[in-house]
C-alpha positions as CSV (number, residue, x, y, z in Angstrom):
1,T,71.1,220.7,131.5
2,F,72.9,219.4,128.4
3,T,74.8,220.8,125.5
4,V,74.4,220.1,121.7
5,E,77.4,217.7,121.8
6,E,76.0,215.8,124.8
7,A,72.6,215.5,123.0
8,V,74.3,214.2,119.8
9,E,76.3,211.7,121.8
10,T,73.1,210.5,123.6
11,I,71.1,210.2,120.4
12,G,73.8,208.1,118.8
13,F,74.0,206.9,115.2
14,G,70.8,205.8,113.5
15,R,68.4,206.1,110.5
16,F,68.6,209.9,110.4
17,H,72.4,209.8,109.9
18,I,72.2,207.2,107.2
19,M,69.6,209.4,105.4
20,L,71.8,212.4,105.9
21,F,74.9,210.5,104.7
22,L,73.1,209.5,101.5
23,I,71.8,213.0,100.8
24,M,75.0,214.8,101.6
25,G,77.1,212.2,99.9
26,S,75.0,212.7,96.7
27,T,76.2,216.3,96.7
28,G,79.6,214.7,95.9
29,V,78.2,213.1,92.8
30,A,76.8,216.4,91.5
31,E,80.0,218.2,92.4
32,A,82.3,215.7,90.7
33,M,80.1,215.8,87.6
34,E,80.4,219.6,87.3
35,I,84.1,219.7,88.0
36,M,85.1,216.7,85.8
37,L,82.8,218.0,83.0
38,I,85.5,220.2,81.6
39,A,87.8,217.2,81.0
40,V,85.3,215.6,78.6
41,V,84.1,218.9,77.0
42,S,87.4,220.7,76.4
43,P,88.4,218.7,73.2
44,L,85.0,219.6,71.6
45,I,85.0,223.3,72.4
46,R,88.7,223.4,71.2
47,C,87.5,222.3,67.8
48,E,84.3,224.4,67.7
49,W,85.9,227.7,68.7
50,Q,89.5,227.0,67.3
51,L,91.1,227.4,70.7
52,Q,94.8,227.3,71.6
53,D,96.2,225.2,74.4
54,W,96.3,228.1,77.0
55,Q,92.7,228.9,76.2
56,V,91.6,225.4,76.9
57,A,93.6,225.3,80.1
58,L,92.1,228.6,81.2
59,V,88.6,227.1,81.4
60,T,89.7,224.7,84.1
61,T,91.7,227.4,85.9
62,M,88.7,229.7,86.0
63,V,86.4,227.0,87.4
64,F,88.8,226.5,90.4
65,F,89.4,230.3,90.6
66,G,85.6,230.7,91.1
67,Y,85.7,227.8,93.6
68,M,88.5,229.5,95.6
69,V,87.0,233.0,95.7
70,F,83.4,231.9,96.5
71,S,84.6,229.3,99.1
72,I,85.7,232.3,101.2
73,V,82.6,234.3,100.6
74,L,80.1,231.5,101.1
75,G,82.0,230.2,104.1
76,L,81.6,233.6,105.8
77,L,78.0,233.9,104.9
78,A,77.3,230.3,106.2
79,D,78.7,231.3,109.5
80,R,76.5,234.4,109.7
81,Y,73.2,233.2,108.1
82,G,73.3,229.4,108.5
83,R,74.5,226.4,106.6
84,W,71.1,225.4,105.2
85,K,70.5,228.7,103.4
86,I,73.9,228.8,101.8
87,L,73.8,225.2,100.8
88,L,70.4,225.7,99.1
89,L,71.7,228.9,97.5
90,S,74.8,227.1,96.2
91,F,72.8,224.4,94.5
92,L,70.4,226.9,92.9
93,W,73.4,229.0,91.8
94,A,75.4,226.0,90.3
95,A,72.4,224.5,88.5
96,Y,71.4,227.9,87.0
97,F,74.8,228.8,85.7
98,S,75.5,225.2,84.5
99,L,72.3,225.3,82.4
100,L,73.3,228.7,81.1
101,T,76.7,227.3,80.1
102,S,75.0,225.0,77.6
103,F,73.8,228.0,75.7
104,A,77.1,229.9,75.8
105,P,77.5,231.7,72.4
106,S,81.2,232.2,72.6
107,Y,84.4,231.1,74.4
108,V,84.4,234.2,76.7
109,W,80.9,233.5,77.9
110,F,81.7,229.8,78.4
111,V,84.7,230.7,80.6
112,F,82.7,233.2,82.6
113,L,79.8,230.9,83.2
114,R,82.0,227.9,84.2
115,A,83.7,230.2,86.7
116,M,80.3,231.0,88.2
117,V,79.5,227.2,88.3
118,G,82.7,226.7,90.3
119,G,81.6,229.4,92.7
120,G,78.3,227.7,93.2
121,V,79.8,224.2,93.7
122,S,82.1,225.6,96.4
123,G,79.1,226.2,98.6
124,H,78.4,222.5,98.7
125,A,81.2,222.1,101.2
126,Q,79.6,224.5,103.7
127,G,76.8,221.9,104.4
128,R,79.0,218.8,104.0
129,K,81.5,219.8,106.6
130,E,78.8,220.3,109.3
131,K,77.2,216.9,108.5
132,K,80.6,215.2,108.6
133,Q,81.1,216.5,112.1
134,I,77.8,215.1,113.2
135,I,78.6,211.7,111.7
136,V,82.0,211.6,113.2
137,M,80.6,212.4,116.7
138,C,77.9,209.8,116.4
139,S,80.0,206.9,115.0
140,C,83.3,205.3,115.9
141,S,83.4,203.7,112.4
142,N,85.8,205.8,110.4
143,P,85.4,203.4,107.4
144,F,81.8,204.5,107.2
145,L,82.8,208.1,106.9
146,S,85.5,207.3,104.4
147,L,82.8,205.6,102.3
148,G,81.6,209.1,101.4
149,K,84.6,209.3,98.9
150,V,82.8,206.7,96.8
151,F,80.2,209.4,95.8
152,W,82.9,211.6,94.1
153,L,84.2,208.5,92.3
154,A,80.7,207.6,91.2
155,G,80.1,211.1,89.8
156,S,83.4,211.1,87.9
157,L,82.7,207.7,86.3
158,L,79.1,208.8,85.5
159,I,80.1,211.9,83.6
160,I,82.7,210.0,81.7
161,G,80.2,207.3,80.8
162,L,77.6,209.9,79.8
163,A,80.2,211.8,77.6
164,S,81.0,208.6,75.7
165,V,77.4,208.3,74.7
166,V,76.1,211.9,74.5
167,N,79.1,213.8,73.0
168,P,79.1,211.7,69.7
169,T,75.4,211.8,69.3
170,I,73.6,215.0,70.5
171,G,76.7,217.1,71.5
172,W,78.4,218.6,74.4
173,R,75.7,221.2,75.1
174,W,73.2,218.4,75.9
175,L,75.9,216.7,78.1
176,I,76.1,219.9,80.3
177,R,72.3,220.0,80.6
178,I,72.1,216.3,81.6
179,A,75.0,216.8,84.1
180,S,73.0,219.5,85.8
181,I,70.1,217.1,86.6
182,P,71.6,215.6,89.8
183,G,72.1,219.0,91.3
184,I,68.5,220.0,90.5
185,L,67.1,216.7,92.0
186,L,69.0,217.3,95.2
187,I,67.2,220.7,95.6
188,L,64.0,218.7,95.9
189,V,65.2,216.8,99.0
190,F,66.4,219.9,100.9
191,K,63.4,219.9,103.2
192,F,64.8,216.7,104.8
193,I,68.0,218.5,105.7
194,P,67.8,220.4,109.0
195,E,69.7,223.5,109.9
196,S,72.7,222.9,112.0
197,A,71.9,222.7,115.7
198,R,75.4,224.1,116.4
199,Y,74.7,227.1,114.2
200,N,71.3,227.8,115.9
201,V,72.9,227.5,119.4
202,S,75.8,229.9,118.3
203,T,73.2,232.5,117.4
204,G,71.2,232.0,120.6
205,N,68.3,230.3,118.9
206,T,68.2,227.3,121.3
207,G,64.5,226.6,120.5
208,A,65.4,225.8,116.9
209,A,68.4,223.8,117.9
210,L,66.3,221.8,120.3
211,A,63.7,221.1,117.6
212,T,66.4,219.8,115.3
213,L,67.8,217.5,118.0
214,Q,64.3,216.2,118.9
215,R,63.6,215.5,115.2
216,I,66.9,213.5,115.0
217,A,66.0,211.5,118.1
218,R,62.5,210.8,116.9
219,I,63.8,209.5,113.5
220,N,66.4,207.4,115.3
221,G,63.8,206.1,117.7
222,V,65.7,207.1,120.9
223,P,64.9,209.5,123.8
224,M,66.4,212.9,124.2
225,P,68.7,213.5,127.2
226,E,66.9,214.8,130.3
227,G,67.0,218.5,131.2
228,Q,67.1,221.7,129.2
229,L,69.4,222.7,126.4
230,R,71.8,225.3,127.7
231,E,74.7,226.7,125.7
232,P,75.9,230.2,125.5
233,A,75.7,232.0,122.1
234,K,79.0,232.9,120.4
235,E,79.8,236.5,120.3
236,R,82.0,236.3,117.2
237,R,81.4,234.1,114.2
238,G,82.9,233.8,110.7
239,R,85.7,236.4,111.0
240,F,88.4,235.8,108.3
241,K,91.1,237.5,110.3
242,D,90.8,234.8,112.9
243,L,92.4,232.5,110.3
244,I,95.5,234.6,110.2
245,H,95.6,235.3,114.0
246,S,99.0,234.3,115.5
247,K,97.3,231.4,117.3
248,Y,96.1,229.8,114.1
249,L,98.3,231.2,111.4
250,R,100.7,228.2,111.2
251,T,97.8,225.7,110.9
252,T,96.0,227.9,108.3
253,L,99.1,228.1,106.1
254,Q,99.7,224.4,106.4
255,I,96.1,223.6,105.4
256,W,96.2,226.0,102.5
257,I,99.5,224.5,101.2
258,I,98.2,220.9,101.6
259,W,95.0,221.8,99.6
């Protein structure tokens, strides 16, 4: 018999992981564009709606407030219903509310809709963290994993470059619409992203987990380990109170403070 970890180690790093790295890295482009968008739009909405300083600052605050709240909700849902479903939902959610923002008739609507965008963007991390674990296990090359940060930088530079061209010509509403395009395009490639084998095993669905591992091995051109996939299902998944359990409380608080 073999476990998911042993299968991943045997399969090794190959074409599948490069494809996965590019797709999941591209989520960083879409995420950066949506988050950094406020920086290049704020001066324009300040003039259009005659906003005070605190009102402009509130827009950014509400984006990250939505990110914070929905990170918790979507994280719990991802543990219960799967990473793939929540990742797809988050992209649909973020793209939908981002497009709606471009039609916002007032400041209040703009703030609300951007908070919803922040909530959708927070779901991107639910898929990326699982894929990062796979890449780390399959590669001893930490610089390769660190290269993923380039995608966020690319997204930030892209939105600034677009703003310099779009804002003075056709306006900030069109900038928001254009900025939502990368997220929409990524939805089209979701069929290439498999559900997490770890998640399937944790729910007792070893058949689906095995199918995912076989697909990865086939794309990489390597054989699967011999034997049968055997791993016990987890009885408890996605409980928030585990984070504040005495065993993990110190680590939880440290991570929260660092972030």
